[in-house]
C-alpha positions, 0 to 999 in steps of 0.5 A, a space after each residue: 500500500 502506498 503512503 498516500 493510500 495509507 494516509 487516506 485510510 487512517 485519516 478516516 479510520 482513526 477519528 472513527 475509532 476514537 469516536 467509537 471508543 469515546 461513545 463506549 466510554 461515555 455510555 456504557 462505562 460512564 468514564 467521562 474522563 476517558 470519553 473527553 480524552 478520546 473525543 479530544 484525540 479524535 477532533 485533533 485528527 480532523 482538519 479545522 474545516 471538518 469540524 465546521 460543517 455537519 458531520 462527525 467532527 461537528 457532532 463529536 464537538 457537541 459530544 465533547 461539550 456534553 462529556 464536560 458537563 457530566 458529574 465527576 472529576 472531569 466536569 469542566 463547565 468553562 470548556 463545556 461552554 466553549 464546545 457548546 458555543 463551537 457546536 452552536 456556531 456551525 450547527 445547521 439552523 434547525 439545531 441552533 434552537 436546541 443548542 442555545 438553551 444548553 449553552 445558556 444553561 451551562 454559562 449561567 450555571 458557572 457564571 451566575 445570572 446577576 448580569 441581566 439577560 442582555 449582558 449575558 447574551 453579549 458575553 455568550 456572543 463574545 464566546 461564540 465569536 471566539 469559538 468560531 476561530 479555533 476548535 479548542 479554547 486558548 489557554 487564556 480562555 476563562 469565564 468570570 465565576 459567579 459572585 460570592 455571597 460576600 461580593 453580592 453583599 458588598 454590591 447590595 451595600 454599595 449600590 444604594 443608600 443603606 438606609 433604604 435597604 429592605 430588611 432581607 437585604 440588611 440581614 444578607 449583608 450582616 450575614 455574608 458581608 465583610 466587616 466594613 460593610 456590616 459595621 457601616 450598616 450598623 452605623 446607619 
C-alpha cells in the first residue's frame, strides 16, 4: 500500500475509532474522563474545516461539550461552554434552537445570572465569536465565576443608600458581608 493510500485510510479510520471508543466510554462505562480524552484525540485528527460543517467532527464537538458537563472529576463547565458555543456556531439552523438553551444553561450555571439577560447574551456572543476561530479554547480562555455571597453583599451595600435597604437585604449583608460593610450598616 502506498503512503498516500495509507494516509487516506487512517485519516478516516482513526477519528472513527476514537469516536467509537469515546461513545463506549461515555455510555456504557460512564468514564467521562476517558470519553473527553478520546473525543479530544479524535477532533485533533480532523482538519479545522471538518469540524465546521455537519458531520462527525461537528457532532463529536457537541459530544465533547456534553462529556464536560457530566458529574465527576472531569466536569469542566468553562470548556463545556466553549464546545457548546463551537457546536452552536456551525450547527445547521434547525439545531441552533436546541443548542442555545444548553449553552445558556451551562454559562449561567458557572457564571451566575446577576448580569441581566442582555449582558449575558453579549458575553455568550463574545464566546461564540471566539469559538468560531479555533476548535479548542486558548489557554487564556476563562469565564468570570459567579459572585460570592460576600461580593453580592458588598454590591447590595454599595449600590444604594443603606438606609433604604429592605430588611432581607440588611440581614444578607450582616450575614455574608465583610466587616466594613456590616459595621457601616450598623452605623446607619
